[in-house]
N, C-alpha and C positions, 0 to 999 in steps of 0.2 A: 506493498500499500502507501509506503515512504516514497518508492523510486516512482509510482504514478502521481503523485502530489507534485514530486519535485517537477516530472516533466512538466504536467499540466498548468501549472504556477510559471512555469521559464516559458511556455509558449504565451501567455499573457504578454508578455515583457516585451518594447521592439523588438526589430531584428538585430540590428548591431549591439545591442544591451545585453542577449539574451546569453551568452556563456560567462558575463560578468554577474547575472542574475543569477544563472544555475551554482554557480560557484557560492554565493550567498545563503543559496538555499540548498547547500547540500550540507553545509554547517547546522542545522536547524533540525531541531525534535518532530518528529509525530506529530507530535501536539501542537507544536509552534505550526506547524506545517499547517494541519487543520483549519488553526483559526484564520491563518490567510486566506486559505478558500471558501472558510464560512464568510468572512468579508466580501470575496467580490462575488460569492453567490447571492449573497443577499441584496449586493448593489446591484447586481444585473435584474433579480426576484423585486426587487423593489421600486427603482429609479427607471425601468424599462428604458434602460440603456445598460453597455459594459458596463461603465462605471465614472463616476465624476472624476473630474482632471486637472481642474484648478482645485490650487489651494484653499481656498473658502469654501469649495463645492466637496473637497475632501473633510476637512474640517469640520462641515455639518454633517456628513454621511457618518464618519468615525463615533462622532455625538449622539447622532441616532441608534449608531452599529451598539455602543457601549450602555446605552438606556435601555437597549431589547434584552443583550444578553444579560444584564444585571438582573432582568425581570423572570428570567429562565434559571440562571445557573446562580447558583450562591458565588461572591465576591470571593475570586482565588486573588490569593496571594503575589502571582505573577502576571497578574494583567495589565499591570502601568510597563512590565518588560515586553509581553507581547505586542501593546501596541506601539511602543519604539522600534521591533520585529516590526510591525504592520507600515510603521511611515517609512522604516530605511526601505522595505522590497518596493514601495510605489514610487520613491524616488530614482532605486537604481534601474531597475524595469524600465523607468519612463512612463509610468501608468500617472504620475503626478509631475505638473510644469513647474519644473526649477524656477524658483525664483529669479526676477530680470536681470539681477546682479550676478547671479553663479551662469547665468546661460551666455552671460554675456561679459566673461571673466571680470566683472569686476566690482 
């Protein structure tokens, strides 16, 4: 299952970013990979789109995801850690648009 999650999540990345994204994903636990997949799946189902791309859209979507998850699951001690991994995955994969200063090297 772990290998399938890595492959599926890596395919979500922009083409040129897939190798770097795959390396990042291979370092994650199965639980962390499932968390990332759950976020992307929920985004697709609830937003009617692939996923939100701007920082503002993603922040709103992550907040909604956290609220829904808390309602379904007991708060886990590593939830904040998983949110950090989610943000890193979204950035590395090109699913989150980088801030203008980063995109233009300034």
